[in-house]
LORO-63576 format. One record per residue (C-alpha): x, y, z. Coordinates in steps of 0.02 Angstrom, whole numbers. Layout:
<pts>
        X        Y        Z
        X        Y        Z
...
</pts>
This chain:
<pts>
        X        Y        Z
    -2767    -3494      448
    -2759    -3485      261
    -2841    -3612      150
    -2671    -3669       88
    -2613    -3704      266
    -2774    -3794      309
    -2753    -3900      154
    -2581    -3949      207
    -2639    -3993      382
    -2775    -4106      312
    -2641    -4214      237
    -2586    -4352      355
    -2459    -4491      341
    -2511    -4655      425
    -2633    -4563      536
    -2502    -4438      591
    -2463    -4261      531
    -2314    -4250      416
    -2179    -4143      505
    -2112    -4082      339
    -2283    -4012      302
    -2285    -3916      467
    -2115    -3838      425
    -2183    -3784      257
    -2331    -3700      342
    -2217    -3602      461
    -2102    -3547      319
    -2250    -3491      216
    -2311    -3381      360
    -2139    -3300      383
    -2125    -3265      197
    -2291    -3175      199
    -2241    -3071      350
    -2074    -3023      268
    -2164    -2968      112
    -2280    -2858      216
    -2129    -2783      309
    -2037    -2743      148
    -2192    -2662       78
    -2205    -2553      234
    -2020    -2507      223
    -2042    -2458       41
    -2188    -2346       86
    -2087    -2261      228
    -1936    -2238      115
    -2044    -2164      -21
    -2121    -2044      105
    -1954    -1983      172
    -1883    -1965       -3
    -2032    -1857      -47
    -2013    -1758      115
    -1827    -1725       90
    -1850    -1676      -92
    -1985    -1554      -38
    -1882    -1481      106
    -1708    -1471       29
    -1554    -1557      -41
    -1530    -1738       10
    -1339    -1728       -6
    -1237    -1732      156
    -1198    -1545      139
    -1234    -1398       27
    -1130    -1244      -18
    -1202    -1070      -44
    -1183     -966     -150
    -1133    -1074     -296
     -994     -956     -356
     -899     -799     -305
     -852     -651     -416
     -738     -502     -382
     -684     -353     -487
     -570     -201     -471
     -442     -107     -573
     -254     -120     -572
     -174        0     -449
     -335        7     -349
     -392      -68     -186
     -419     -256     -172
     -606     -296     -157
     -673     -342       14
     -675     -526       60
     -832     -627       28
     -901     -779      118
     -986     -942       77
    -1075    -1064      192
    -1067    -1252      209
    -1229    -1322      282
    -1246    -1499      346
    -1407    -1585      290
    -1388    -1746      391
    -1346    -1784      571
    -1200    -1895      522
    -1125    -1772      395
     -935    -1784      397
     -837    -1621      418
     -768    -1580      245
     -593    -1530      198
     -559    -1376       89
     -425    -1356      -43
     -391    -1214     -166
     -314    -1204     -339
     -290    -1049     -447
     -224     -872     -421
     -384     -776     -383
     -378     -808     -195
     -257     -737      -68
     -173     -886       14
      -36     -790      105
     -114     -819      277
     -145     -980      374
     -285    -1017      494
     -333    -1142      631
     -403    -1310      582
     -543    -1311      710
     -681    -1284      584
     -646    -1416      456
     -530    -1558      413
     -347    -1516      395
     -368    -1356      292
     -278    -1197      344
     -297    -1103      180
     -456    -1005      220
     -531     -935      379
     -696    -1008      440
     -817     -991      584
     -939    -1121      648
    -1109    -1089      727
    -1084    -1253      823
    -1243    -1319      744
    -1246    -1363      560
    -1163    -1217      468
     -984    -1164      431
     -950     -989      363
     -791     -976      260
     -706     -810      215
     -623     -790       45
     -497     -646       23
     -421     -596     -143
     -245     -531     -181
     -194     -353     -216
     -237     -320     -400
      -59     -262     -435
        3     -435     -385
     -102     -515     -522
     -104     -392     -666
     -240     -351     -791
     -350     -498     -841
     -478     -622     -779
     -408     -732     -641
     -491     -890     -578
     -484    -1012     -435
     -578    -1167     -379
     -622    -1209     -200
     -649    -1396     -174
     -757    -1440      -23
     -740    -1627       -2
     -776    -1765      123
     -790    -1954      109
     -977    -1931       77
     -987    -1787      -45
     -891    -1651     -139
     -933    -1479     -209
     -826    -1364     -317
     -850    -1177     -294
     -783    -1072     -440
     -706     -900     -404
     -682     -765     -536
     -578     -607     -506
     -574     -477     -646
     -438     -345     -643
     -461     -209     -774
     -340      -77     -836
     -454       58     -770
     -489      227     -846
     -343      292     -953
     -278      456     -879
     -125      555     -830
     -145      621     -653
       25      667     -579
      206      705     -620
      340      701     -487
      443      798     -456
      324      923     -532
      458     1058     -554
      620     1072     -654
      749     1207     -689
      768     1274     -866
      915     1199     -959
      923     1047     -846
      855      871     -860
      813      733     -739
      699      581     -724
      517      607     -678
      379      486     -632
      213      496     -724
       65      424     -627
     -107      388     -696
     -207      238     -754
     -235      123     -901
      -51      114     -950
      -69      -75     -967
     -149      -34    -1135
       27       -8    -1203
       65     -193    -1187
      244     -208    -1249
      242      -41    -1339
      348      104    -1277
      247      255    -1216
      277      423    -1298
      280      559    -1165
      289      742    -1217
      311      901    -1117
      239     1051    -1207
      256      954    -1369
      438      901    -1340
      463      715    -1315
      555      646    -1165
      679      503    -1181
      703      331    -1104
      517      311    -1066
      489      153     -965
      321       71     -928
      337       18     -746
      158      -42     -719
      -20        4     -760
      -10      166     -660
      172      216     -680
      289      277     -818
      463      347     -790
      543      461     -919
      692      578     -935
      646      760     -964
      702      852    -1120
      790     1019    -1096
      650     1146    -1080
      629     1334    -1063
      544     1412     -912
      355     1398     -910
      213     1272     -887
      226     1123    -1005
       73     1013    -1034
      108      827    -1017
       38      704    -1143
       53      514    -1152
       24      429    -1319
       67      273    -1418
      -71      155    -1361
     -241      112    -1433
     -328      231    -1312
     -315      416    -1269
     -248      472    -1101
     -335      632    -1044
     -216      747     -951
     -224      915     -864
      -54      889     -783
       85     1015     -811
      271     1014     -778
      326     1179     -703
      496     1237     -767
      579     1384     -677
      726     1493     -727
      893     1466     -642
      883     1580     -489
     1071     1610     -486
     1083     1610     -296
     1234     1681     -206
     1291     1635      -31
     1175     1705      102
     1121     1678      282
      957     1699      376
      951     1714      567
      863     1572      659
      798     1583      837
      789     1395      865
      839     1230      781
      722     1177      641
      644     1004      639
      629     1006      449
      682     1119      305
      587     1122      139
      646     1213      -17
      510     1265     -140
      591     1278     -313
      435     1351     -393
      412     1497     -271
      596     1518     -224
      549     1496      -42
      613     1407      113
      496     1333      244
      560     1279      414
      457     1175      534
      500     1239      707
      425     1127      838
      567     1108      962
      537     1276     1049
      392     1397     1065
      311     1468      966
      286     1305      871
      260     1362      692
      306     1347      510
      409     1495      449
      424     1549      268
      571     1645      193
      572     1706       12
      701     1765     -115
      662     1936     -191
      776     1919     -340
      933     1981     -254
      925     1927      -72
      830     1820       52
      713     1893      182
      800     1908      351
      640     1875      448
      492     1762      406
      378     1833      273
      236     1729      344
      207     1596      477
       81     1460      513
       49     1413      695
       59     1228      743
      -57     1154      873
       77     1058      965
      211      960      874
      185      951      687
      259      919      516
      236      982      338
      266      931      157
      227     1009      -11
       91      912     -102
      142      810     -254
       86      948     -373
      155     1088     -262
      -16     1169     -245
      -31     1156      -56
       74     1137       98
        8      985      193
       22     1007      381
      -13      885      522
      -24      932      706
      -19      815      853
     -136      899      977
     -292      892      871
     -255      746      753
     -293      843      594
     -221      863      420
     -225     1044      361
     -199     1117      189
     -105     1283      186
      -81     1401       39
      108     1402       15
      105     1578      -55
        7     1665       83
       29     1533      221
     -158     1545      256
     -260     1391      299
     -379     1319      170
     -537     1249      250
     -551     1182      427
     -439     1030      416
     -478      845      407
     -487      742      567
     -398      576      575
     -462      452      703
     -308      372      776
     -299      211      876
     -199      296     1013
     -305      403     1129
     -171      502     1221
     -122      650     1110
       22      715     1216
      208      684     1216
      223      653     1029
       94      514     1027
      -23      571      888
      -10      639      711
      157      725      687
      234      656      527
      188      674      342
      269      633      174
      201      651       -3
      181      504     -122
      198      504     -311
       17      452     -337
      -44      619     -269
      -81      561      -93
       11      593       69
       64      467      199
       22      519      376
       89      432      530
       28      419      708
      191      414      805
      123      322      957
      189      156     1016
       52       60      925
       37      179      782
      -61      176      622
      -23      226      444
     -150      337      355
     -169      395      176
     -232      572      143
     -304      627      -25
     -282      815      -55
     -399      810     -205
     -550      794      -91
     -474      825       81
     -512      652      146
     -427      504      227
     -429      358      105
     -516      210      184
     -442       38      157
     -296       95       50
     -126       25       95
       49       46       27
      109     -111      114
        3     -237       16
      -38     -348      164
      131     -326      248
       70     -282      422
      195     -167      505
      207      -93      679
      286       77      645
      345       94      824
      367      279      867
      403      313      684
      455      465      583
      417      482      397
      541      547      269
      494      545       84
      600      543      -74
      584      694     -190
      484      594     -317
      372      521     -183
      408      346     -249
      480      286      -83
      459      333       99
      579      300      240
      501      258      408
      620      271      554
      561      171      704
      625      127      875
      601      -55      829
      744     -167      772
      727     -116      590
      685       40      494
      580       23      338
      577       86      159
      402       84       84
      398       69     -105
      246      169     -162
      251       97     -338
      242      -89     -300
      178      -76     -120
      317     -172      -35
      413     -143      126
      600     -169      142
      681     -170      313
      848      -82      341
      932     -123      505
     1012       33      577
      974      160      710
      977      321      610
      824      431      630
      862      535      474
      920      476      306
      963      562      145
      864      489       -1
      893      503     -188
      750      568     -294
      679      393     -321
      731      329     -150
      838      189     -222
      996      262     -143
     1003      310       40
     1137      380      153
     1131      330      336
     1267      412      437
     1427      380      339
     1358      228      247
     1286      238       71
     1166       99       22
     1084       51     -141
      931      -53     -176
      997     -217     -245
      824     -283     -285
      825     -393     -132
      869     -260       -3
      977     -107       30
     1161     -152       34
     1308      -43       86
     1427       -4      -57
     1516      159      -12
     1565      264      139
     1572      451      170
     1657      559      301
     1552      558      458
     1423      695      425
     1334      827      526
     1203      828      387
     1187      739      219
     1085      759       59
     1083      663     -106
     1053      719     -285
      898      665     -380
      991      530     -476
     1080      466     -320
     1252      489     -397
     1305      638     -290
     1314      659     -102
     1322      827      -12
     1402      811      160
     1414      946      294
     1562      898      402
     1658     1005      527
     1583     1166      463
     1618     1143      277
     1515     1070      135
     1593      928       36
     1525      855     -127
     1559      673     -175
     1535      566     -328
     1452      407     -262
     1403      331     -430
     1525      189     -393
     1597      111     -236
     1754      215     -262
     1696      377     -182
     1784      532     -247
     1766      711     -187
     1712      834     -321
     1805      998     -308
     1865     1079     -148
     1780     1104       19
     1646     1239       12
     1647     1364      155
     1482     1419      232
     1437     1604      235
     1419     1596      424
     1411     1469      564
     1249     1372      580
     1256     1338      766
     1241     1148      766
     1091     1031      749
     1099     1051      560
      979      982      431
      999     1003      243
      904      997       79
      957     1025     -102
      877     1118     -247
      801     1013     -386
      951     1045     -501
     1080     1005     -366
     1161     1177     -378
     1113     1249     -208
     1116     1181      -31
     1001     1248      105
     1062     1210      281
      964     1253      439
     1052     1255      607
     1017     1319      782
     1065     1499      743
     1062     1521      554
      995     1458      389
     1130     1465      257
     1112     1464       68
     1264     1385      -14
     1290     1385     -204
     1377     1228     -268
     1502     1255     -411
</pts>
């Protein structure tokens, strides 16, 4: 007992202990015990504070890394997604909610809410312990444009909040001129061409100056950072170097426009032993290629014009390994061939029809390469690539780069628009700006190569005629134009056996009941131009047709003959 307590006990009142004094003694003892307890609690708290500061953050949760950065160039591939982690530091840490502001993050998808709060804006995975891993995707650079784009990710609970900054830099890329499509023209004629390259955003609001062999084109339009359209001047035959100027930077170019003399074709016919799957006219070499895959031997046959007549038998052939398809590359340098038995893309010299290299394998998602289930469809694109399609039920879309004979990994023309091209067939416009994909699904599709969008067109026609830029299409007897929000019918033609459209989409060529008819379709009031044009001989049915670049000659392949038909 303390001296103070003993002193209190020594005090008596009338020989008895004072009860109030006893109460004071008890209270004094409790006060001393409480002081000792508080001192002990302070020591423990100080120890744990020291321990937590030594071992990590004392906040309910931490976010790592502290920021995310992305970079690419306009017209390129969107950078791969990145992740950040949310780590709980306390047993009673509340699950945070996540919200996003800004344009640097792709918010087009939604996700389950099982990982955190009520957020569905980003995908996350939990390790069921203390860590959430959150995936952050970014948009296609063409959807944002050149510049530095930002976003903020707010991770917040009732206990704590953290803001994660995101920076996405989209540059104009290296200035260059890489492609012109179509790459060929006929002397004395003019049409619109597409110039592809990079760094065109440097023009800002200025109008590009595009020259061909020193002669300026007209109506130049800056479409986006990688695309300019321009009307050709009237040029003489020869190779004309293309230059782009008018901005603060130089645009290196080794690209030429090939201008050929008017061949002056007369009506002619070439015997065919079987119906052709596709007919290709090569304006530069004055040659016809037919893809014969419906009967054996399955091969590509080449016929050439010698200055006065067409060869009556193939000058050269290229054997197909099973069903196949072919298309001239964007620059006309090679014939790109796909075959469905070995899943390869081959490059063939269009002059000699000899194979260049050993071909490039494409790993498809469909393992059975019989019955038209693997690679058998190809179309060129205006950016110098080629679209290749696996025609199986669950088929894939591949991009082939002729410049290095490789399949481009991660590149997509559909900009996140996932499509099931169910048993599809590709058909490209002459410029390569748009591709038609016929499917056995409820809707066919038009892929816009320039802005990477997909437009559905509900009809059942396997083959369409496309204008040079693909903005006008003919499906059966219906003519449709791109209204900006879809393809709408605006004119009708006689029911055709085969159809082709001019580069500008203002003229339709219709084979009907054995004669060729030409129509002005520039307005909804369709008018026939001139009289019916007789064919030099019967074609034998199953006709397909293509038109020369100047619209002055039709090439029609049937079951028994190919016919060459001049158009007045």
